[in-house]
C-alpha positions as CSV (number, residue, x, y, z in Angstrom):
1,M,-6.7,11.1,44.2
2,N,-6.1,7.3,44.2
3,Y,-3.6,4.8,45.5
4,E,-3.0,1.3,44.4
5,R,-2.6,-1.7,46.7
6,E,-2.0,-4.8,44.6
7,D,-4.9,-4.6,42.2
8,I,-7.3,-2.5,44.3
9,V,-7.7,1.2,43.5
10,R,-9.3,3.7,45.9
11,Y,-11.0,6.9,44.9
12,K,-12.0,9.7,47.3
13,L,-15.5,10.9,46.2
14,G,-15.7,14.4,47.6
15,K,-16.2,16.4,50.8
16,T,-18.8,16.1,53.6
17,P,-22.0,17.8,52.4
18,K,-22.5,21.3,53.8
19,N,-25.7,20.5,55.8
20,I,-24.0,17.5,57.5
21,A,-20.9,19.6,58.2
22,M,-23.0,22.3,59.8
23,V,-24.6,19.7,62.1
24,G,-21.1,18.6,63.1
25,V,-20.1,22.2,63.8
26,L,-23.3,22.7,65.9
27,F,-22.5,19.7,68.0
28,L,-18.9,21.0,68.5
29,A,-20.2,24.4,69.5
30,V,-22.6,22.9,72.1
31,G,-19.8,20.7,73.4
32,V,-17.5,23.7,73.8
33,T,-20.2,25.9,75.5
34,L,-20.6,23.1,78.1
35,I,-16.9,23.4,79.1
36,L,-17.6,24.6,82.7
37,Q,-20.7,22.7,83.5
38,L,-22.0,19.2,82.6
39,W,-18.5,17.9,81.6
40,Y,-20.0,14.4,80.7
41,L,-22.3,16.0,78.1
42,K,-19.5,18.1,76.7
43,I,-17.5,14.9,75.9
44,V,-20.5,13.3,74.2
45,F,-21.4,16.4,72.1
46,T,-17.7,17.0,71.1
47,F,-17.3,13.3,70.1
48,I,-20.4,13.4,67.9
49,G,-19.3,16.7,66.3
50,V,-15.9,15.4,65.4
51,A,-17.3,12.1,64.2
52,I,-19.7,13.9,61.8
53,L,-16.9,16.2,60.5
54,S,-14.6,13.2,59.8
55,I,-17.1,11.4,57.5
56,R,-15.6,10.8,54.0
57,D,-17.0,8.8,51.0
58,Y,-14.8,6.4,49.0
59,L,-15.0,4.0,46.2
60,E,-12.6,1.0,46.0
61,V,-12.4,-1.2,42.9
62,D,-10.7,-4.6,43.0
63,Y,-9.9,-5.4,39.3
64,S,-8.5,-8.9,39.8
65,N,-11.6,-10.2,41.7
66,K,-14.0,-7.9,39.8
67,R,-15.7,-6.4,42.9
68,L,-16.2,-2.9,44.3
69,M,-17.0,-1.3,47.6
70,L,-18.7,2.0,48.2
71,Y,-18.1,3.0,51.7
72,M,-17.7,5.9,54.2
73,T,-15.2,6.3,56.9
74,I,-15.9,7.7,60.4
75,F,-12.7,8.1,62.5
76,G,-11.0,5.9,59.9
77,Y,-13.5,3.0,60.5
78,R,-15.0,1.7,57.2
79,V,-18.8,1.3,56.8
80,G,-19.6,-0.6,53.6
81,Q,-19.3,-4.0,52.0
82,W,-17.8,-5.6,48.8
83,Q,-20.2,-6.2,45.9
84,N,-19.5,-8.6,43.0
85,I,-19.4,-6.8,39.6
86,A,-18.3,-9.6,37.4
87,S,-21.5,-9.5,35.4
88,A,-21.4,-5.8,34.7
89,K,-22.3,-4.9,31.0
90,Y,-21.2,-1.2,30.8
91,L,-20.8,2.1,32.6
92,T,-23.1,5.0,31.9
93,L,-22.5,8.7,32.3
94,V,-25.6,11.0,32.6
95,K,-25.9,14.7,33.3
96,V,-27.7,15.7,36.5
97,W,-28.3,19.0,38.1
98,K,-27.4,19.5,41.8
99,R,-29.6,22.2,43.3
100,E,-28.7,24.1,46.4
101,R,-31.0,26.5,48.3
102,V,-29.0,29.3,49.9
103,S,-30.8,31.6,52.4
104,F,-29.6,34.6,54.3
105,L,-32.2,36.4,56.5
106,S,-35.1,37.0,54.1
107,I,-33.1,36.6,50.9
108,S,-33.3,33.2,49.2
109,N,-31.6,31.9,46.2
110,Q,-31.4,28.6,44.4
111,Q,-28.1,27.6,42.7
112,K,-27.8,24.8,40.1
113,K,-24.6,23.0,39.4
114,L,-24.0,20.5,36.5
115,M,-22.8,17.1,37.8
116,I,-22.0,13.9,36.0
117,K,-23.6,10.7,37.5
118,A,-21.7,7.4,36.8
119,S,-23.5,4.1,37.1
120,L,-22.4,0.5,36.6
121,V,-25.2,-1.3,34.6
122,F,-25.8,-5.1,34.9
123,G,-28.8,-5.3,32.6
124,S,-32.4,-6.0,33.3
125,R,-32.8,-2.7,35.3
126,R,-30.1,-3.5,37.8
127,Y,-27.4,-0.9,38.3
128,I,-25.1,0.6,41.0
129,T,-24.7,4.4,41.2
130,L,-21.0,4.9,41.7
131,F,-20.7,8.7,42.1
132,K,-21.8,12.2,41.1
133,L,-18.8,14.5,40.4
134,N,-17.8,17.3,38.1
135,R,-17.1,16.5,34.5
136,K,-13.3,16.3,34.6
137,Q,-13.2,14.0,37.7
138,A,-16.1,11.8,36.5
139,F,-14.5,11.2,33.1
140,S,-11.1,10.4,34.4
141,I,-12.3,7.9,37.1
142,T,-14.8,6.3,34.7
143,K,-12.2,5.7,32.1
144,E,-9.9,4.1,34.6
145,I,-12.7,1.8,35.9
146,A,-13.8,0.9,32.3
147,A,-10.3,0.1,31.2
148,G,-9.6,-2.0,34.4
149,L,-12.9,-4.0,34.0
150,A,-12.7,-4.1,30.1
151,I,-16.3,-2.8,29.7
152,P,-17.6,0.0,27.4
153,I,-18.8,3.5,28.5
154,H,-22.2,4.8,27.3
155,D,-21.8,8.6,27.4
156,Y,-25.2,10.3,27.5
157,T,-23.8,13.7,28.5
158,R,-23.6,15.0,24.9
159,K,-26.2,15.5,22.2
160,N,-24.7,12.7,20.2
161,K,-24.8,9.7,22.5
162,E,-21.5,7.9,22.3
163,K,-20.4,4.4,23.1
164,L,-16.7,4.3,24.1
165,T,-15.0,0.9,24.1
166,P,-11.7,0.5,25.8
167,R,-8.7,-0.7,23.8
168,I,-7.1,-2.9,26.4
169,I,-3.6,-3.2,24.9
170,E,-3.1,0.5,24.5
171,G,-5.0,1.5,27.6
172,S,-7.0,4.1,25.8
173,F,-10.5,4.5,24.3
174,D,-12.0,5.0,20.8
C-alpha cells in the first residue's frame, strides 16, 4: 500500500474510474479494428487507449518538510506539484455517498456506496481534500498522516463527533 523513501510516504488511492476505463477500452478497440487499414490512426488510438488505462492516483506526504503532493501517473509520468502543509490545523473525516447509475438495455438502477472523505484543514475555510476511500483504508491512512504531522483528527463519521489527538511517543491515538 505504501513505501517509504527517506521521510516520504506514498499511498495509492484506488483504481481508474469505470467510465474512464471504458473510454480507454473504446480507444483500444478502435485502434485494433484499424489494424489492416489506416495504420497511422491505429497507432494514435492504441496509444491513447493504453495511456488512459494506465492512469493512477497517488498521494505522497513528506513528513520532514511538511508538504504533500496529490498526483496522477500516466505511463509512469507524474502530473502534480508539492503543496506546503506546515500550517495545517487538523484532519477531518466525513461520510459521503458515492452514487453510481448502472444501466442495461431499458433496466436502470442506482447504487449507493458509503465512502469516507479525508480533508486537511488549514483554518479560515481553506482545506485540501486528500481522498475518498472505504472506511478501513481511510482510517489507516489518516492515522498515519496525523501521527506523522502531529495534528489531531476530527472524526465526523459517527453520531458522537470525536477529536482524536496523536500520542507521538507511543505512535497511537486516544
